[in-house]
mmCIF file of the N, C-alpha and C atoms, coordinates in Angstrom:
data_MODEL
# 
_entry.id   MODEL 
# 
loop_
_atom_site.group_PDB 
_atom_site.id 
_atom_site.type_symbol 
_atom_site.label_atom_id 
_atom_site.label_alt_id 
_atom_site.label_comp_id 
_atom_site.label_asym_id 
_atom_site.label_entity_id 
_atom_site.label_seq_id 
_atom_site.pdbx_PDB_ins_code 
_atom_site.Cartn_x 
_atom_site.Cartn_y 
_atom_site.Cartn_z 
_atom_site.occupancy 
_atom_site.B_iso_or_equiv 
_atom_site.pdbx_formal_charge 
_atom_site.auth_seq_id 
_atom_site.auth_comp_id 
_atom_site.auth_asym_id 
_atom_site.auth_atom_id 
_atom_site.pdbx_PDB_model_num 
ATOM 1   N N  . UNK A 1 1  ? 47.206 -53.043 -49.028 1.00 0.00 ? 1  UNK A N  1 
ATOM 2   C CA . UNK A 1 1  ? 47.027 -51.693 -48.579 1.00 0.00 ? 1  UNK A CA 1 
ATOM 3   C C  . UNK A 1 1  ? 47.027 -51.739 -47.057 1.00 0.00 ? 1  UNK A C  1 
ATOM 4   N N  . UNK A 1 2  ? 47.751 -50.842 -46.421 1.00 0.00 ? 2  UNK A N  1 
ATOM 5   C CA . UNK A 1 2  ? 47.817 -50.778 -44.967 1.00 0.00 ? 2  UNK A CA 1 
ATOM 6   C C  . UNK A 1 2  ? 47.260 -49.433 -44.505 1.00 0.00 ? 2  UNK A C  1 
ATOM 7   N N  . UNK A 1 3  ? 46.344 -49.486 -43.561 1.00 0.00 ? 3  UNK A N  1 
ATOM 8   C CA . UNK A 1 3  ? 45.715 -48.282 -43.018 1.00 0.00 ? 3  UNK A CA 1 
ATOM 9   C C  . UNK A 1 3  ? 45.938 -48.271 -41.517 1.00 0.00 ? 3  UNK A C  1 
ATOM 10  N N  . UNK A 1 4  ? 46.424 -47.145 -40.996 1.00 0.00 ? 4  UNK A N  1 
ATOM 11  C CA . UNK A 1 4  ? 46.632 -46.984 -39.566 1.00 0.00 ? 4  UNK A CA 1 
ATOM 12  C C  . UNK A 1 4  ? 45.750 -45.855 -39.053 1.00 0.00 ? 4  UNK A C  1 
ATOM 13  N N  . UNK A 1 5  ? 45.015 -46.130 -37.990 1.00 0.00 ? 5  UNK A N  1 
ATOM 14  C CA . UNK A 1 5  ? 44.216 -45.115 -37.314 1.00 0.00 ? 5  UNK A CA 1 
ATOM 15  C C  . UNK A 1 5  ? 44.849 -44.867 -35.954 1.00 0.00 ? 5  UNK A C  1 
ATOM 16  N N  . UNK A 1 6  ? 45.113 -43.605 -35.647 1.00 0.00 ? 6  UNK A N  1 
ATOM 17  C CA . UNK A 1 6  ? 45.735 -43.269 -34.378 1.00 0.00 ? 6  UNK A CA 1 
ATOM 18  C C  . UNK A 1 6  ? 45.337 -41.866 -33.963 1.00 0.00 ? 6  UNK A C  1 
ATOM 19  N N  . UNK A 1 7  ? 45.292 -41.636 -32.678 1.00 0.00 ? 7  UNK A N  1 
ATOM 20  C CA . UNK A 1 7  ? 45.010 -40.306 -32.157 1.00 0.00 ? 7  UNK A CA 1 
ATOM 21  C C  . UNK A 1 7  ? 46.222 -39.391 -32.354 1.00 0.00 ? 7  UNK A C  1 
ATOM 22  N N  . UNK A 1 8  ? 47.401 -39.980 -32.401 1.00 0.00 ? 8  UNK A N  1 
ATOM 23  C CA . UNK A 1 8  ? 48.653 -39.233 -32.539 1.00 0.00 ? 8  UNK A CA 1 
ATOM 24  C C  . UNK A 1 8  ? 48.908 -38.908 -34.005 1.00 0.00 ? 8  UNK A C  1 
ATOM 25  N N  . UNK A 1 9  ? 49.165 -37.652 -34.306 1.00 0.00 ? 9  UNK A N  1 
ATOM 26  C CA . UNK A 1 9  ? 49.442 -37.218 -35.674 1.00 0.00 ? 9  UNK A CA 1 
ATOM 27  C C  . UNK A 1 9  ? 50.891 -37.521 -36.034 1.00 0.00 ? 9  UNK A C  1 
ATOM 28  N N  . UNK A 1 10 ? 51.121 -37.935 -37.286 1.00 0.00 ? 10 UNK A N  1 
ATOM 29  C CA . UNK A 1 10 ? 52.472 -38.178 -37.766 1.00 0.00 ? 10 UNK A CA 1 
ATOM 30  C C  . UNK A 1 10 ? 52.795 -37.205 -38.875 1.00 0.00 ? 10 UNK A C  1 
ATOM 31  N N  . UNK A 1 11 ? 53.943 -36.560 -38.803 1.00 0.00 ? 11 UNK A N  1 
ATOM 32  C CA . UNK A 1 11 ? 54.386 -35.628 -39.834 1.00 0.00 ? 11 UNK A CA 1 
ATOM 33  C C  . UNK A 1 11 ? 55.752 -36.087 -40.308 1.00 0.00 ? 11 UNK A C  1 
ATOM 34  N N  . UNK A 1 12 ? 55.859 -36.450 -41.572 1.00 0.00 ? 12 UNK A N  1 
ATOM 35  C CA . UNK A 1 12 ? 57.128 -36.891 -42.142 1.00 0.00 ? 12 UNK A CA 1 
ATOM 36  C C  . UNK A 1 12 ? 57.759 -35.795 -42.983 1.00 0.00 ? 12 UNK A C  1 
ATOM 37  N N  . UNK A 1 13 ? 59.058 -35.893 -43.182 1.00 0.00 ? 13 UNK A N  1 
ATOM 38  C CA . UNK A 1 13 ? 59.757 -34.882 -43.966 1.00 0.00 ? 13 UNK A CA 1 
ATOM 39  C C  . UNK A 1 13 ? 60.121 -35.366 -45.353 1.00 0.00 ? 13 UNK A C  1 
ATOM 40  N N  . UNK A 1 14 ? 60.030 -36.659 -45.587 1.00 0.00 ? 14 UNK A N  1 
ATOM 41  C CA . UNK A 1 14 ? 60.420 -37.215 -46.870 1.00 0.00 ? 14 UNK A CA 1 
ATOM 42  C C  . UNK A 1 14 ? 61.904 -37.539 -46.948 1.00 0.00 ? 14 UNK A C  1 
ATOM 43  N N  . UNK A 1 15 ? 62.653 -37.303 -45.871 1.00 0.00 ? 15 UNK A N  1 
ATOM 44  C CA . UNK A 1 15 ? 64.087 -37.613 -45.858 1.00 0.00 ? 15 UNK A CA 1 
ATOM 45  C C  . UNK A 1 15 ? 64.297 -39.080 -45.487 1.00 0.00 ? 15 UNK A C  1 
ATOM 46  N N  . UNK A 1 16 ? 65.516 -39.570 -45.594 1.00 0.00 ? 16 UNK A N  1 
ATOM 47  C CA . UNK A 1 16 ? 65.829 -40.960 -45.238 1.00 0.00 ? 16 UNK A CA 1 
ATOM 48  C C  . UNK A 1 16 ? 65.577 -41.206 -43.750 1.00 0.00 ? 16 UNK A C  1 
ATOM 49  N N  . UNK A 1 17 ? 65.820 -40.192 -42.912 1.00 0.00 ? 17 UNK A N  1 
ATOM 50  C CA . UNK A 1 17 ? 65.621 -40.344 -41.467 1.00 0.00 ? 17 UNK A CA 1 
ATOM 51  C C  . UNK A 1 17 ? 64.142 -40.392 -41.114 1.00 0.00 ? 17 UNK A C  1 
ATOM 52  N N  . UNK A 1 18 ? 63.310 -39.668 -41.848 1.00 0.00 ? 18 UNK A N  1 
ATOM 53  C CA . UNK A 1 18 ? 61.860 -39.648 -41.632 1.00 0.00 ? 18 UNK A CA 1 
ATOM 54  C C  . UNK A 1 18 ? 61.191 -39.789 -42.992 1.00 0.00 ? 18 UNK A C  1 
ATOM 55  N N  . UNK A 1 19 ? 60.969 -41.011 -43.464 1.00 0.00 ? 19 UNK A N  1 
ATOM 56  C CA . UNK A 1 19 ? 60.431 -41.219 -44.799 1.00 0.00 ? 19 UNK A CA 1 
ATOM 57  C C  . UNK A 1 19 ? 59.051 -40.591 -45.000 1.00 0.00 ? 19 UNK A C  1 
ATOM 58  N N  . UNK A 1 20 ? 58.632 -40.522 -46.243 1.00 0.00 ? 20 UNK A N  1 
ATOM 59  C CA . UNK A 1 20 ? 57.394 -39.836 -46.599 1.00 0.00 ? 20 UNK A CA 1 
ATOM 60  C C  . UNK A 1 20 ? 56.151 -40.479 -45.999 1.00 0.00 ? 20 UNK A C  1 
ATOM 61  N N  . UNK A 1 21 ? 56.181 -41.718 -45.658 1.00 0.00 ? 21 UNK A N  1 
ATOM 62  C CA . UNK A 1 21 ? 55.001 -42.314 -45.049 1.00 0.00 ? 21 UNK A CA 1 
ATOM 63  C C  . UNK A 1 21 ? 55.110 -43.820 -44.922 1.00 0.00 ? 21 UNK A C  1 
ATOM 64  N N  . UNK A 1 22 ? 54.217 -44.382 -44.153 1.00 0.00 ? 22 UNK A N  1 
ATOM 65  C CA . UNK A 1 22 ? 54.139 -45.823 -44.045 1.00 0.00 ? 22 UNK A CA 1 
ATOM 66  C C  . UNK A 1 22 ? 54.810 -46.410 -42.817 1.00 0.00 ? 22 UNK A C  1 
ATOM 67  N N  . UNK A 1 23 ? 55.747 -45.709 -42.209 1.00 0.00 ? 23 UNK A N  1 
ATOM 68  C CA . UNK A 1 23 ? 56.469 -46.300 -41.082 1.00 0.00 ? 23 UNK A CA 1 
ATOM 69  C C  . UNK A 1 23 ? 56.058 -45.712 -39.734 1.00 0.00 ? 23 UNK A C  1 
ATOM 70  N N  . UNK A 1 24 ? 55.293 -44.654 -39.724 1.00 0.00 ? 24 UNK A N  1 
ATOM 71  C CA . UNK A 1 24 ? 54.862 -44.046 -38.475 1.00 0.00 ? 24 UNK A CA 1 
ATOM 72  C C  . UNK A 1 24 ? 55.938 -43.187 -37.841 1.00 0.00 ? 24 UNK A C  1 
ATOM 73  N N  . UNK A 1 25 ? 55.650 -42.599 -36.683 1.00 0.00 ? 25 UNK A N  1 
ATOM 74  C CA . UNK A 1 25 ? 56.623 -41.747 -36.014 1.00 0.00 ? 25 UNK A CA 1 
ATOM 75  C C  . UNK A 1 25 ? 57.794 -42.558 -35.452 1.00 0.00 ? 25 UNK A C  1 
ATOM 76  N N  . UNK A 1 26 ? 58.880 -41.894 -35.158 1.00 0.00 ? 26 UNK A N  1 
ATOM 77  C CA . UNK A 1 26 ? 60.112 -42.555 -34.722 1.00 0.00 ? 26 UNK A CA 1 
ATOM 78  C C  . UNK A 1 26 ? 59.887 -43.469 -33.527 1.00 0.00 ? 26 UNK A C  1 
ATOM 79  N N  . UNK A 1 27 ? 59.194 -43.018 -32.500 1.00 0.00 ? 27 UNK A N  1 
ATOM 80  C CA . UNK A 1 27 ? 58.973 -43.832 -31.308 1.00 0.00 ? 27 UNK A CA 1 
ATOM 81  C C  . UNK A 1 27 ? 57.771 -44.747 -31.399 1.00 0.00 ? 27 UNK A C  1 
ATOM 82  N N  . UNK A 1 28 ? 57.112 -44.783 -32.540 1.00 0.00 ? 28 UNK A N  1 
ATOM 83  C CA . UNK A 1 28 ? 55.894 -45.582 -32.687 1.00 0.00 ? 28 UNK A CA 1 
ATOM 84  C C  . UNK A 1 28 ? 54.679 -44.814 -32.192 1.00 0.00 ? 28 UNK A C  1 
ATOM 85  N N  . UNK A 1 29 ? 53.536 -45.397 -32.350 1.00 0.00 ? 29 UNK A N  1 
ATOM 86  C CA . UNK A 1 29 ? 52.286 -44.782 -31.893 1.00 0.00 ? 29 UNK A CA 1 
ATOM 87  C C  . UNK A 1 29 ? 51.995 -45.215 -30.457 1.00 0.00 ? 29 UNK A C  1 
ATOM 88  N N  . UNK A 1 30 ? 51.484 -44.287 -29.635 1.00 0.00 ? 30 UNK A N  1 
ATOM 89  C CA . UNK A 1 30 ? 51.080 -44.614 -28.266 1.00 0.00 ? 30 UNK A CA 1 
ATOM 90  C C  . UNK A 1 30 ? 49.826 -45.472 -28.279 1.00 0.00 ? 30 UNK A C  1 
ATOM 91  N N  . UNK A 1 31 ? 48.912 -45.133 -29.163 1.00 0.00 ? 31 UNK A N  1 
ATOM 92  C CA . UNK A 1 31 ? 47.625 -45.809 -29.244 1.00 0.00 ? 31 UNK A CA 1 
ATOM 93  C C  . UNK A 1 31 ? 47.215 -45.838 -30.702 1.00 0.00 ? 31 UNK A C  1 
ATOM 94  N N  . UNK A 1 32 ? 46.572 -46.869 -31.149 1.00 0.00 ? 32 UNK A N  1 
ATOM 95  C CA . UNK A 1 32 ? 46.125 -46.930 -32.536 1.00 0.00 ? 32 UNK A CA 1 
ATOM 96  C C  . UNK A 1 32 ? 45.957 -48.354 -33.009 1.00 0.00 ? 32 UNK A C  1 
ATOM 97  N N  . UNK A 1 33 ? 45.561 -48.478 -34.256 1.00 0.00 ? 33 UNK A N  1 
ATOM 98  C CA . UNK A 1 33 ? 45.329 -49.784 -34.838 1.00 0.00 ? 33 UNK A CA 1 
ATOM 99  C C  . UNK A 1 33 ? 45.736 -49.745 -36.306 1.00 0.00 ? 33 UNK A C  1 
ATOM 100 N N  . UNK A 1 34 ? 46.374 -50.815 -36.762 1.00 0.00 ? 34 UNK A N  1 
ATOM 101 C CA . UNK A 1 34 ? 46.773 -50.925 -38.158 1.00 0.00 ? 34 UNK A CA 1 
ATOM 102 C C  . UNK A 1 34 ? 46.090 -52.131 -38.769 1.00 0.00 ? 34 UNK A C  1 
ATOM 103 N N  . UNK A 1 35 ? 45.498 -51.939 -39.921 1.00 0.00 ? 35 UNK A N  1 
ATOM 104 C CA . UNK A 1 35 ? 44.816 -53.015 -40.638 1.00 0.00 ? 35 UNK A CA 1 
ATOM 105 C C  . UNK A 1 35 ? 45.456 -53.198 -42.000 1.00 0.00 ? 35 UNK A C  1 
ATOM 106 N N  . UNK A 1 36 ? 45.587 -54.429 -42.429 1.00 0.00 ? 36 UNK A N  1 
ATOM 107 C CA . UNK A 1 36 ? 46.066 -54.756 -43.768 1.00 0.00 ? 36 UNK A CA 1 
ATOM 108 C C  . UNK A 1 36 ? 44.900 -55.284 -44.586 1.00 0.00 ? 36 UNK A C  1 
ATOM 109 N N  . UNK A 1 37 ? 44.756 -54.769 -45.796 1.00 0.00 ? 37 UNK A N  1 
ATOM 110 C CA . UNK A 1 37 ? 43.712 -55.212 -46.708 1.00 0.00 ? 37 UNK A CA 1 
ATOM 111 C C  . UNK A 1 37 ? 44.374 -55.690 -47.994 1.00 0.00 ? 37 UNK A C  1 
ATOM 112 N N  . UNK A 1 38 ? 44.060 -56.909 -48.397 1.00 0.00 ? 38 UNK A N  1 
ATOM 113 C CA . UNK A 1 38 ? 44.614 -57.475 -49.621 1.00 0.00 ? 38 UNK A CA 1 
ATOM 114 C C  . UNK A 1 38 ? 43.555 -57.406 -50.711 1.00 0.00 ? 38 UNK A C  1 
ATOM 115 N N  . UNK A 1 39 ? 43.949 -56.919 -51.872 1.00 0.00 ? 39 UNK A N  1 
ATOM 116 C CA . UNK A 1 39 ? 43.025 -56.854 -52.996 1.00 0.00 ? 39 UNK A CA 1 
ATOM 117 C C  . UNK A 1 39 ? 43.813 -56.915 -54.297 1.00 0.00 ? 39 UNK A C  1 
ATOM 118 N N  . UNK A 1 40 ? 43.131 -57.260 -55.362 1.00 0.00 ? 40 UNK A N  1 
ATOM 119 C CA . UNK A 1 40 ? 43.738 -57.267 -56.692 1.00 0.00 ? 40 UNK A CA 1 
ATOM 120 C C  . UNK A 1 40 ? 43.051 -56.174 -57.491 1.00 0.00 ? 40 UNK A C  1 
ATOM 121 N N  . UNK A 1 41 ? 43.779 -55.107 -57.830 1.00 0.00 ? 41 UNK A N  1 
ATOM 122 C CA . UNK A 1 41 ? 43.145 -54.011 -58.572 1.00 0.00 ? 41 UNK A CA 1 
ATOM 123 C C  . UNK A 1 41 ? 42.744 -54.449 -59.976 1.00 0.00 ? 41 UNK A C  1 
ATOM 124 N N  . UNK A 1 42 ? 41.673 -53.892 -60.463 1.00 0.00 ? 42 UNK A N  1 
ATOM 125 C CA . UNK A 1 42 ? 41.245 -54.155 -61.830 1.00 0.00 ? 42 UNK A CA 1 
ATOM 126 C C  . UNK A 1 42 ? 42.175 -53.398 -62.771 1.00 0.00 ? 42 UNK A C  1 
ATOM 127 N N  . UNK A 1 43 ? 42.671 -54.075 -63.781 1.00 0.00 ? 43 UNK A N  1 
ATOM 128 C CA . UNK A 1 43 ? 43.623 -53.435 -64.688 1.00 0.00 ? 43 UNK A CA 1 
ATOM 129 C C  . UNK A 1 43 ? 43.044 -53.187 -66.074 1.00 0.00 ? 43 UNK A C  1 
ATOM 130 N N  . UNK A 1 44 ? 41.885 -53.721 -66.361 1.00 0.00 ? 44 UNK A N  1 
ATOM 131 C CA . UNK A 1 44 ? 41.289 -53.529 -67.685 1.00 0.00 ? 44 UNK A CA 1 
ATOM 132 C C  . UNK A 1 44 ? 40.624 -52.169 -67.814 1.00 0.00 ? 44 UNK A C  1 
ATOM 133 N N  . UNK A 1 45 ? 40.313 -51.809 -69.038 1.00 0.00 ? 45 UNK A N  1 
ATOM 134 C CA . UNK A 1 45 ? 39.637 -50.544 -69.317 1.00 0.00 ? 45 UNK A CA 1 
ATOM 135 C C  . UNK A 1 45 ? 38.183 -50.640 -68.899 1.00 0.00 ? 45 UNK A C  1 
ATOM 136 N N  . UNK A 1 46 ? 37.703 -49.672 -68.160 1.00 0.00 ? 46 UNK A N  1 
ATOM 137 C CA . UNK A 1 46 ? 36.298 -49.593 -67.793 1.00 0.00 ? 46 UNK A CA 1 
ATOM 138 C C  . UNK A 1 46 ? 35.606 -48.780 -68.878 1.00 0.00 ? 46 UNK A C  1 
ATOM 139 N N  . UNK A 1 47 ? 34.803 -49.415 -69.748 1.00 0.00 ? 47 UNK A N  1 
ATOM 140 C CA . UNK A 1 47 ? 34.209 -48.700 -70.870 1.00 0.00 ? 47 UNK A CA 1 
ATOM 141 C C  . UNK A 1 47 ? 33.370 -47.498 -70.442 1.00 0.00 ? 47 UNK A C  1 
ATOM 142 N N  . UNK A 1 48 ? 32.744 -47.565 -69.264 1.00 0.00 ? 48 UNK A N  1 
ATOM 143 C CA . UNK A 1 48 ? 31.912 -46.441 -68.840 1.00 0.00 ? 48 UNK A CA 1 
ATOM 144 C C  . UNK A 1 48 ? 32.748 -45.230 -68.425 1.00 0.00 ? 48 UNK A C  1 
ATOM 145 N N  . UNK A 1 49 ? 34.058 -45.408 -68.206 1.00 0.00 ? 49 UNK A N  1 
ATOM 146 C CA . UNK A 1 49 ? 34.915 -44.288 -67.825 1.00 0.00 ? 49 UNK A CA 1 
ATOM 147 C C  . UNK A 1 49 ? 35.518 -43.585 -69.034 1.00 0.00 ? 49 UNK A C  1 
ATOM 148 N N  . UNK A 1 50 ? 35.476 -44.213 -70.214 1.00 0.00 ? 50 UNK A N  1 
ATOM 149 C CA . UNK A 1 50 ? 36.053 -43.639 -71.434 1.00 0.00 ? 50 UNK A CA 1 
ATOM 150 C C  . UNK A 1 50 ? 34.991 -42.768 -72.116 1.00 0.00 ? 50 UNK A C  1 
ATOM 151 N N  . UNK A 1 51 ? 34.775 -41.581 -71.580 1.00 0.00 ? 51 UNK A N  1 
ATOM 152 C CA . UNK A 1 51 ? 33.673 -40.737 -72.031 1.00 0.00 ? 51 UNK A CA 1 
ATOM 153 C C  . UNK A 1 51 ? 33.894 -40.106 -73.398 1.00 0.00 ? 51 UNK A C  1 
ATOM 154 N N  . UNK A 1 52 ? 35.143 -39.933 -73.822 1.00 0.00 ? 52 UNK A N  1 
ATOM 155 C CA . UNK A 1 52 ? 35.383 -39.381 -75.164 1.00 0.00 ? 52 UNK A CA 1 
ATOM 156 C C  . UNK A 1 52 ? 35.638 -40.475 -76.203 1.00 0.00 ? 52 UNK A C  1 
ATOM 157 N N  . UNK A 1 53 ? 35.472 -41.748 -75.787 1.00 0.00 ? 53 UNK A N  1 
ATOM 158 C CA . UNK A 1 53 ? 35.527 -42.914 -76.665 1.00 0.00 ? 53 UNK A CA 1 
ATOM 159 C C  . UNK A 1 53 ? 36.802 -43.021 -77.487 1.00 0.00 ? 53 UNK A C  1 
ATOM 160 N N  . UNK A 1 54 ? 37.960 -42.713 -76.851 1.00 0.00 ? 54 UNK A N  1 
ATOM 161 C CA . UNK A 1 54 ? 39.242 -42.829 -77.558 1.00 0.00 ? 54 UNK A CA 1 
ATOM 162 C C  . UNK A 1 54 ? 40.078 -44.000 -77.038 1.00 0.00 ? 54 UNK A C  1 
ATOM 163 N N  . UNK A 1 55 ? 39.495 -44.893 -76.246 1.00 0.00 ? 55 UNK A N  1 
ATOM 164 C CA . UNK A 1 55 ? 40.138 -46.072 -75.671 1.00 0.00 ? 55 UNK A CA 1 
ATOM 165 C C  . UNK A 1 55 ? 41.222 -45.734 -74.656 1.00 0.00 ? 55 UNK A C  1 
ATOM 166 N N  . UNK A 1 56 ? 41.200 -44.506 -74.132 1.00 0.00 ? 56 UNK A N  1 
ATOM 167 C CA . UNK A 1 56 ? 42.132 -44.085 -73.087 1.00 0.00 ? 56 UNK A CA 1 
ATOM 168 C C  . UNK A 1 56 ? 41.315 -43.370 -72.018 1.00 0.00 ? 56 UNK A C  1 
ATOM 169 N N  . UNK A 1 57 ? 41.487 -43.770 -70.764 1.00 0.00 ? 57 UNK A N  1 
ATOM 170 C CA . UNK A 1 57 ? 40.831 -43.067 -69.658 1.00 0.00 ? 57 UNK A CA 1 
ATOM 171 C C  . UNK A 1 57 ? 41.871 -42.130 -69.059 1.00 0.00 ? 57 UNK A C  1 
ATOM 172 N N  . UNK A 1 58 ? 41.616 -40.817 -69.158 1.00 0.00 ? 58 UNK A N  1 
ATOM 173 C CA . UNK A 1 58 ? 42.589 -39.830 -68.709 1.00 0.00 ? 58 UNK A CA 1 
ATOM 174 C C  . UNK A 1 58 ? 41.881 -38.574 -68.218 1.00 0.00 ? 58 UNK A C  1 
ATOM 175 N N  . UNK A 1 59 ? 42.630 -37.494 -68.106 1.00 0.00 ? 59 UNK A N  1 
ATOM 176 C CA . UNK A 1 59 ? 42.088 -36.244 -67.578 1.00 0.00 ? 59 UNK A CA 1 
ATOM 177 C C  . UNK A 1 59 ? 40.947 -35.708 -68.433 1.00 0.00 ? 59 UNK A C  1 
ATOM 178 N N  . UNK A 1 60 ? 40.987 -35.940 -69.735 1.00 0.00 ? 60 UNK A N  1 
ATOM 179 C CA . UNK A 1 60 ? 39.925 -35.436 -70.608 1.00 0.00 ? 60 UNK A CA 1 
ATOM 180 C C  . UNK A 1 60 ? 38.587 -36.080 -70.265 1.00 0.00 ? 60 UNK A C  1 
ATOM 181 N N  . UNK A 1 61 ? 38.608 -37.362 -69.923 1.00 0.00 ? 61 UNK A N  1 
ATOM 182 C CA . UNK A 1 61 ? 37.380 -38.036 -69.499 1.00 0.00 ? 61 UNK A CA 1 
ATOM 183 C C  . UNK A 1 61 ? 36.885 -37.460 -68.176 1.00 0.00 ? 61 UNK A C  1 
ATOM 184 N N  . UNK A 1 62 ? 37.803 -37.165 -67.281 1.00 0.00 ? 62 UNK A N  1 
ATOM 185 C CA . UNK A 1 62 ? 37.427 -36.541 -66.007 1.00 0.00 ? 62 UNK A CA 1 
ATOM 186 C C  . UNK A 1 62 ? 36.789 -35.179 -66.256 1.00 0.00 ? 62 UNK A C  1 
ATOM 187 N N  . UNK A 1 63 ? 37.347 -34.408 -67.199 1.00 0.00 ? 63 UNK A N  1 
ATOM 188 C CA . UNK A 1 63 ? 36.797 -33.087 -67.513 1.00 0.00 ? 63 UNK A CA 1 
ATOM 189 C C  . UNK A 1 63 ? 35.376 -33.207 -68.060 1.00 0.00 ? 63 UNK A C  1 
ATOM 190 N N  . UNK A 1 64 ? 35.136 -34.194 -68.907 1.00 0.00 ? 64 UNK A N  1 
ATOM 191 C CA . UNK A 1 64 ? 33.786 -34.411 -69.435 1.00 0.00 ? 64 UNK A CA 1 
ATOM 192 C C  . UNK A 1 64 ? 32.840 -34.773 -68.305 1.00 0.00 ? 64 UNK A C  1 
ATOM 193 N N  . UNK A 1 65 ? 33.274 -35.674 -67.403 1.00 0.00 ? 65 UNK A N  1 
ATOM 194 C CA . UNK A 1 65 ? 32.430 -36.069 -66.287 1.00 0.00 ? 65 UNK A CA 1 
ATOM 195 C C  . UNK A 1 65 ? 32.119 -34.865 -65.396 1.00 0.00 ? 65 UNK A C  1 
ATOM 196 N N  . UNK A 1 66 ? 33.103 -34.045 -65.107 1.00 0.00 ? 66 UNK A N  1 
ATOM 197 C CA . UNK A 1 66 ? 32.883 -32.861 -64.262 1.00 0.00 ? 66 UNK A CA 1 
ATOM 198 C C  . UNK A 1 66 ? 31.932 -31.892 -64.925 1.00 0.00 ? 66 UNK A C  1 
ATOM 199 N N  . UNK A 1 67 ? 32.076 -31.706 -66.222 1.00 0.00 ? 67 UNK A N  1 
ATOM 200 C CA . UNK A 1 67 ? 31.173 -30.805 -66.962 1.00 0.00 ? 67 UNK A CA 1 
ATOM 201 C C  . UNK A 1 67 ? 29.743 -31.322 -66.925 1.00 0.00 ? 67 UNK A C  1 
ATOM 202 N N  . UNK A 1 68 ? 29.578 -32.624 -67.129 1.00 0.00 ? 68 UNK A N  1 
ATOM 203 C CA . UNK A 1 68 ? 28.238 -33.226 -67.076 1.00 0.00 ? 68 UNK A CA 1 
ATOM 204 C C  . UNK A 1 68 ? 27.621 -33.058 -65.688 1.00 0.00 ? 68 UNK A C  1 
ATOM 205 N N  . UNK A 1 69 ? 28.433 -33.254 -64.663 1.00 0.00 ? 69 UNK A N  1 
ATOM 206 C CA . UNK A 1 69 ? 27.935 -33.137 -63.291 1.00 0.00 ? 69 UNK A CA 1 
ATOM 207 C C  . UNK A 1 69 ? 27.537 -31.703 -62.978 1.00 0.00 ? 69 UNK A C  1 
ATOM 208 N N  . UNK A 1 70 ? 28.391 -30.733 -63.403 1.00 0.00 ? 70 UNK A N  1 
ATOM 209 C CA . UNK A 1 70 ? 28.129 -29.330 -63.086 1.00 0.00 ? 70 UNK A CA 1 
ATOM 210 C C  . UNK A 1 70 ? 26.939 -28.777 -63.860 1.00 0.00 ? 70 UNK A C  1 
ATOM 211 N N  . UNK A 1 71 ? 26.689 -29.283 -65.044 1.00 0.00 ? 71 UNK A N  1 
ATOM 212 C CA . UNK A 1 71 ? 25.598 -28.738 -65.872 1.00 0.00 ? 71 UNK A CA 1 
ATOM 213 C C  . UNK A 1 71 ? 24.303 -29.530 -65.756 1.00 0.00 ? 71 UNK A C  1 
ATOM 214 N N  . UNK A 1 72 ? 24.301 -30.646 -65.008 1.00 0.00 ? 72 UNK A N  1 
ATOM 215 C CA . UNK A 1 72 ? 23.086 -31.462 -64.919 1.00 0.00 ? 72 UNK A CA 1 
ATOM 216 C C  . UNK A 1 72 ? 22.004 -30.783 -64.097 1.00 0.00 ? 72 UNK A C  1 
ATOM 217 N N  . UNK A 1 73 ? 22.420 -30.047 -63.072 1.00 0.00 ? 73 UNK A N  1 
ATOM 218 C CA . UNK A 1 73 ? 21.458 -29.292 -62.244 1.00 0.00 ? 73 UNK A CA 1 
ATOM 219 C C  . UNK A 1 73 ? 20.453 -30.171 -61.526 1.00 0.00 ? 73 UNK A C  1 
ATOM 220 N N  . UNK A 1 74 ? 19.755 -29.573 -60.564 1.00 0.00 ? 74 UNK A N  1 
ATOM 221 C CA . UNK A 1 74 ? 18.748 -30.324 -59.800 1.00 0.00 ? 74 UNK A CA 1 
ATOM 222 C C  . UNK A 1 74 ? 17.465 -30.513 -60.576 1.00 0.00 ? 74 UNK A C  1 
# 
């Protein structure tokens, strides 16, 4: 994963001349810093995320989580 912090804003068009992201502005950044982070994403099923217990983590699980959060109250 590459993260760039810069004072200069970059706006891409998604065209071949100005791709959707990752390469920065045409002339480069005047000031900024780019960091690379290496990680291995977890690919297994997280049992605590499968809230409807159907062995698939999807939008329905998110809906259950949102409902629980909204109805839990202070």
